[in-house]
C-alpha positions in Angstrom: -47.3 -21.6 -21.3 -49.5 -18.5 -21.6 -49.6 -18.5 -17.7 -46.1 -18.8 -17.4 -45.4 -16.0 -19.8 -48.0 -13.8 -18.0 -46.0 -14.5 -14.5 -42.7 -13.9 -16.2 -43.9 -10.3 -17.6 -45.0 -9.4 -14.2 -41.2 -9.6 -12.8 -39.5 -8.8 -16.1 -40.8 -5.1 -15.9 -38.5 -4.5 -13.2 -35.7 -4.5 -15.5 -36.9 -1.5 -17.4 -34.7 1.8 -17.1 -37.4 3.9 -15.9 -38.1 1.4 -13.2 -34.4 1.5 -12.2 -34.5 5.3 -12.2 -37.7 5.4 -9.8 -35.8 3.0 -7.6 -32.9 5.6 -6.9 -35.3 8.6 -6.8 -37.2 6.6 -4.2 -34.1 6.1 -2.3 -33.7 10.0 -2.6 -37.5 10.6 -1.4 -37.2 8.2 1.6 -34.1 9.3 3.1 -35.1 12.5 4.7 -38.3 11.2 6.1 -36.8 9.0 9.2 -34.3 11.9 9.9 -37.3 14.1 11.1 -39.3 11.2 12.4 -38.1 7.9 13.8 -34.3 8.6 13.9 -34.6 11.9 15.3 -37.3 10.8 18.0 -34.2 8.3 19.1 -31.8 11.0 19.2 -34.2 13.2 21.2 -34.9 10.3 23.8 -31.3 9.6 24.3 -30.8 13.1 25.1 -33.2 13.0 27.8 -36.1 14.8 26.0 -39.3 13.8 27.4 -41.7 11.3 25.5 -44.6 13.8 25.5 -42.3 16.5 23.7 -41.2 13.9 21.1 -44.7 13.2 20.3 -45.6 16.8 19.8 -42.4 17.5 17.9 -43.3 14.8 15.4 -45.9 17.3 14.1 -43.1 18.8 12.1 -43.8 15.8 9.6 -47.3 17.3 9.1 -45.2 19.5 6.5 -45.8 16.4 4.2 -49.6 16.5 4.8 -49.9 20.0 3.6 -47.5 20.0 0.6 -50.6 20.4 -1.6 -50.6 23.9 -0.9 -47.3 24.7 -3.0 -47.8 21.6 -5.2 -49.5 23.8 -7.9 -46.1 26.1 -8.1 -44.2 22.8 -8.7 -46.7 21.7 -11.4 -46.3 25.1 -13.4 -43.7 27.5 -12.0 -40.3 27.3 -13.8 -36.9 27.6 -12.0 -34.8 30.4 -13.7 -31.9 28.9 -15.3 -32.5 25.3 -14.0 -35.8 24.6 -15.8 -34.3 25.3 -19.4 -31.4 23.2 -18.7 -33.0 20.3 -16.9 -36.8 20.6 -17.6 -39.5 21.1 -15.3 -39.5 18.1 -13.0 -35.6 17.7 -12.8 -35.3 21.5 -11.9 -37.3 21.3 -9.0 -35.6 18.1 -7.9 -32.3 19.5 -7.7 -33.5 22.7 -6.0 -35.2 20.6 -3.5 -32.2 18.1 -2.9 -29.9 21.1 -2.6 -31.6 22.3 0.2 -32.1 19.1 1.9 -27.9 18.6 1.9 -27.5 22.0 3.7 -30.5 21.5 6.2 -29.2 17.9 7.2 -25.5 19.2 7.2 -26.9 22.1 9.8 -28.7 19.6 11.9 -25.5 17.7 12.2 -24.0 20.6 14.1 -26.9 21.1 16.6 -27.6 19.6 20.3 -31.2 19.4 21.5 -29.9 19.5 25.0 -28.5 23.2 24.1 -30.9 24.6 21.7 -33.9 22.2 20.9 -35.7 25.1 19.0 -32.8 25.5 16.6 -32.9 21.6 15.8 -36.6 21.6 15.4 -36.6 24.5 13.0 -33.8 22.8 10.9 -35.8 19.8 10.9 -38.9 21.7 9.6 -36.7 22.9 6.8 -35.5 19.4 6.1 -39.5 18.2 6.1 -40.4 21.1 3.7 -37.4 20.5 1.2 -38.3 16.7 1.4 -41.9 17.3 0.8 -41.0 19.5 -2.1 -38.9 16.7 -3.5 -41.7 14.3 -3.2 -44.0 16.4 -5.3 -41.5 16.4 -8.3 -40.9 12.8 -7.8 -44.5 11.6 -8.0 -45.0 13.8 -10.9 -41.9 12.6 -12.6 -43.0 8.9 -11.6 -46.6 9.4 -13.1 -45.3 11.0 -16.3 -42.6 8.8 -16.7 -44.4 5.7 -18.3 -47.8 4.6 -19.1 -50.3 3.6 -16.6 -49.7 -0.2 -17.3 -46.3 0.3 -15.9 -47.3 2.2 -12.8 -47.2 -0.6 -10.4 -43.9 -1.6 -11.2 -42.9 2.0 -10.8 -44.6 2.3 -7.7 -43.0 -1.0 -6.4 -39.5 0.2 -7.6 -40.2 3.6 -6.0 -41.3 2.0 -3.0 -38.4 -0.3 -2.6 -35.9 2.5 -2.7 -37.9 4.7 -0.6 -38.0 2.1 2.2 -34.5 0.9 1.8 -33.5 4.7 2.3 -35.6 4.7 5.4 -34.1 1.8 6.9 -30.5 3.4 5.8 -31.5 6.7 7.4 -32.9 4.6 10.5 -30.8 1.6 10.9 -27.9 3.1 9.0 -27.9 6.3 11.1 -28.3 4.5 14.2 -25.1 2.2 13.2 -23.2 5.3 12.5 -24.1 6.9 15.9 -23.2 3.5 17.7 -19.6 3.4 15.7 -18.6 7.0 16.6 -20.1 6.8 20.3 -17.1 6.2 22.6 -19.5 4.9 25.5 -23.0 3.7 24.5 -24.2 4.1 28.1 -23.5 7.9 28.0 -25.2 10.3 25.7 -22.6 12.0 23.3 -24.0 14.6 20.7 -21.1 14.1 18.5 -22.1 10.4 17.7 -25.2 12.0 16.2 -23.4 14.6 14.5 -21.3 12.1 12.7 -24.7 10.2 11.6 -26.6 13.3 10.2 -23.6 14.6 8.3 -23.3 11.1 6.9 -26.9 11.4 5.7 -26.4 14.7 4.2 -23.5 13.2 2.2 -25.7 10.3 0.9 -28.2 12.7 -0.5 -26.0 13.1 -3.1 -27.4 10.0 -4.4 -30.5 11.5 -5.5 -28.5 14.6 -7.1 -26.9 11.9 -9.4 -30.1 10.4 -10.1 -31.7 13.5 -11.1 -28.8 14.6 -13.6 -28.6 11.2 -15.2 -32.4 10.5 -15.7 -33.9 12.0 -18.8 -37.0 14.5 -18.2 -40.4 12.9 -18.9 -41.7 13.4 -22.3 -45.4 14.4 -21.7 -48.0 15.8 -24.0 -49.1 19.1 -22.4 -51.7 19.9 -25.1 -54.6 18.9 -22.7 -53.2 21.2 -19.9 -52.8 23.9 -22.6 -56.2 23.4 -23.9 -57.5 23.8 -20.2 -55.8 26.9 -19.5 -56.8 28.6 -23.1 -60.5 27.8 -21.8 -59.7 29.3 -18.2 -58.1 32.4 -20.3 -61.4 32.8 -22.2 -63.9 32.2 -19.4 -61.9 35.1 -17.3 -61.0 37.2 -20.3 -62.8 40.4 -18.7 -60.4 40.0 -15.7 -56.7 40.4 -15.4 -54.7 37.8 -17.1 -53.1 36.7 -13.9 -56.7 35.7 -12.4 -57.1 33.1 -15.0 -53.6 31.8 -14.3 -54.3 31.5 -10.6 -57.6 29.6 -10.9 -55.7 27.3 -13.5 -53.0 26.7 -11.1 -54.8 26.7 -7.8 -58.2 25.8 -8.4 -58.6 23.9 -11.5 -56.7 20.7 -10.3 -58.9 20.2 -7.6 -62.3 20.9 -9.4 -61.3 18.4 -11.9 -60.8 15.7 -9.3 -64.1 16.3 -8.0 -65.9 16.5 -11.2 -64.3 13.3 -12.4 -65.5 11.2 -9.4 -68.5 13.1 -7.8 -69.9 11.5 -4.8 -67.4 9.0 -4.9 -64.7 11.2 -4.0 -65.8 11.7 -0.4 -65.2 7.8 0.1 -62.1 7.9 -1.8 -60.6 10.7 0.4 -61.9 9.0 3.5 -59.9 5.9 2.5 -56.7 7.8 1.6 -56.9 9.8 4.8 -56.9 6.7 7.1 -54.9 3.9 5.0 -51.7 4.3 6.8 -53.1 5.4 10.3 -52.0 2.1 12.0 -48.2 2.4 11.0 -47.8 6.3 11.3 -49.1 6.3 14.7 -47.3 3.3 15.8 -44.0 4.7 14.0 -43.5 7.8 16.3 -43.0 5.6 19.2 -41.2 2.5 17.6 -37.7 3.9 18.4 -38.8 5.3 21.8 -40.2 1.6 22.4 -36.9 0.1 21.6 -34.9 2.4 23.8 -37.4 1.6 26.9 -37.1 -1.8 26.3 -33.5 -1.9 26.7 -32.2 -2.3 23.1 -29.0 -0.8 22.2 -28.5 1.2 18.8 -26.1 -1.6 17.5 -29.1 -4.2 18.2 -31.7 -2.3 16.6 -29.4 -1.3 13.6 -28.3 -5.0 12.8 -32.0 -6.1 12.9 -33.1 -3.4 10.6 -30.3 -3.7 8.3 -30.3 -7.3 7.7 -33.9 -8.3 8.1 -35.7 -5.0 7.6 -33.9 -4.5 4.3 -34.4 -7.9 3.1 -38.2 -8.1 4.0 -38.8 -4.4 2.5 -37.4 -5.4 -0.7 -39.2 -8.7 -1.0 -42.4 -7.0 0.4 -42.1 -4.2 -2.0 -41.3 -6.5 -5.1 -44.2 -8.9 -3.9 -46.9 -5.9 -4.0 -45.7 -4.8 -7.4 -46.1 -8.2 -8.8 -49.4 -8.7 -7.1 -50.8 -5.6 -8.2 -49.8 -6.2 -11.8 -51.5 -9.8 -11.5 -54.5 -9.3 -9.5 -55.2 -5.6 -9.5 -54.9 -2.8 -7.1 -57.8 -2.9 -4.7 -57.5 -6.7 -3.7 -53.8 -5.9 -3.0 -54.7 -2.9 -1.1 -57.2 -4.7 1.3 -54.3 -7.5 1.7 -51.6 -4.8 2.7 -54.0 -2.9 4.9 -54.8 -6.2 7.0 -51.4 -7.4 7.2 -50.0 -3.7 8.5 -52.7 -3.8 11.3 -52.2 -7.1 12.2 -48.5 -6.9 12.6 -48.7 -4.4 15.2 -49.9 -7.1 17.6 -46.4 -8.3 17.4 -44.9 -5.2 18.9 -47.7 -5.7 21.8 -46.2 -9.2 22.5 -42.8 -7.7 22.4 -44.0 -5.4 25.2 -44.8 -8.2 27.3 -41.9 -10.2 26.5 -39.5 -7.2 26.8 -35.8 -7.4 25.6 -35.8 -10.3 23.2 -33.9 -10.4 20.0 -35.7 -13.2 18.0 -39.0 -11.6 18.6 -38.0 -8.2 17.8 -36.4 -9.7 14.5 -39.8 -11.4 13.8 -41.5 -8.0 14.5 -39.4 -5.9 12.5 -39.5 -8.4 9.6 -43.3 -8.8 9.4 -43.7 -5.0 9.7 -41.4 -4.2 7.0 -42.8 -7.0 4.6 -46.4 -5.8 5.3 -45.5 -2.1 4.8 -43.9 -3.4 1.4 -46.9 -4.6 0.0 -49.3 -1.9 1.4 -47.3 0.6 0.0 -46.9 -0.6 -3.4 -50.3 -1.0 -3.9 -51.3 2.4 -2.3 -48.9 4.1 -4.5 -50.3 2.4 -7.6 -53.8 3.4 -6.4 -53.1 7.3 -5.8 -51.5 7.3 -9.3 -54.6 5.8 -10.9 -56.6 8.8 -9.5 -54.9 11.6 -11.1 -55.3 13.5 -14.3 -51.9 13.7 -16.2 -52.7 17.4 -16.9 -52.4 18.0 -13.0 -50.3 15.3 -12.1 -48.0 17.1 -9.4 -50.9 19.2 -7.9 -53.6 16.2 -7.7 -51.1 13.5 -6.4 -49.6 16.1 -3.8 -53.3 16.5 -2.7 -53.9 12.7 -2.5 -50.8 11.9 -0.7 -51.1 15.2 1.8 -54.6 13.5 2.6 -53.0 10.3 3.3 -50.5 11.9 6.1 -52.6 14.6 7.5 -55.1 12.7 9.9 -52.7 10.0 10.9 -49.9 12.5 11.7 -52.0 14.8 13.7 -53.1 11.4 15.7 -49.5 10.3 15.9 -48.7 13.8 17.9 -50.7 12.2 20.8 -48.8 9.0 20.7 -46.7 9.7 23.5 -49.6 10.7 25.6 -51.4 7.4 24.8 -48.3 5.3 25.9 -48.3 7.1 29.1 -51.9 6.4 29.5 -52.2 2.9 28.2 -48.8 1.7 28.4 -46.9 -0.1 25.4 -49.2 -3.4 25.1 -52.5 -1.1 25.1 -50.9 1.2 22.7 -50.2 -1.3 20.0 -53.5 -2.9 20.5 -55.1 0.5 19.9 -53.0 1.2 16.9 -53.9 -2.3 15.5 -57.6 -1.6 16.0 -57.4 1.7 14.1 -56.5 -0.2 10.8 -60.1 -2.0 11.0 -62.2 0.7 9.6 -59.8 1.1 6.6 -60.7 -2.3 5.4 -64.4 -1.4 5.7 -63.4 1.5 3.5 -61.5 -0.5 1.0 -64.5 -2.8 0.8 -66.9 -0.3 -0.2 -64.5 1.2 -2.7 -64.1 -2.1 -4.4 -68.1 -2.7 -4.5 -68.6 0.8 -6.0 -65.6 0.1 -8.7 -67.6 -3.3 -9.3 -70.9 -1.7 -9.7 -69.5 1.0 -11.9 -67.9 -1.4 -14.3 -71.1 -3.4 -14.7 -72.9 0.0 -15.8 -70.1 0.9 -17.9 -68.5 -2.5 -19.5 -66.6 -0.7 -22.5 -64.8 1.6 -20.1 
């Protein structure tokens, strides 16, 4: 009976109001990513842009990897008028969402064949505003509930995030296909309709922000730390202590808490998602080259991709709640690396709907499990006094190296072919499993040395 109650508790947490709020905010965070990543790659390829150029343009997404540079401002700087009305986190959310809507609308009136530079610049604005929204949402999530609920919040966030990515991927493709009078000829108006629809959909994030409550957080620790810094730099102008507290102290705190283990943690974070990120840039390009239509890809992603993403994220959250973060982190890494081999098989077989359905379903299911565990892991590493800044640093580390490597994905395909490319990105996930095993052993050793902690 106790075991049954424990299992029920692992699932009933999803009915909590904060969990539902994070699901909606996760949707708002996930929507823009595909629009400057996968969906944009499809648009560019259909417009006749070279694969190598598409690969290099994926570096726009590196904006997500350097968001820690302005995360301290999101943590500390108020927005005139908005902060007093909405609070720290929601004010920044509304600002970022407003910029996103405007930039996506502007992208909907662009044409890469006529002015590729303009479209790239607008995509960069979208990426910057989206990364800023992510900073605020992550801080909101960490501060919105106690640690025991973070796995459920991470799972709900991931479910919304992945659902939005599929909507801005498969959904945008479906809209473009619907608005395209001839699927065999490139029509920029079809993509205009798709991106304008995505701009309107961002209003979901605005509604979620306005209807949610600002997290009630005890700021005494952060204020105490700032007072200590003010005393330490009393002989210098006051802004120096403030700058140190905003930009230096959050990073110093992380390294002081984890010591030498911080290097292992950062290495794990920097490589955990390398397999799916490097593969992701070429995924839609691969579908086009294999002869799949927009409608076919949209249908498969919308039905099976959405279903398996939701199942994977929910299963990941429940597994983390039941078995702990590290074991599920290892399982997710193994699954993500393995599913890339299905795409190598697809490259051999060619245009085959059932196989593509299997590959996309398995890819989304494994990504749901892996990312739910990974978000919970990153959240557990932060200090509540610096939640936005430290989480931004960790999540930026997660993207920086993989997205740099992903920039060469087009060159890799040209050199290795699709089969060799997908096998290579699968092998990239193996060192990650070793790092997780080392981190698990260090945690086990620390637990034995400090049984009371």
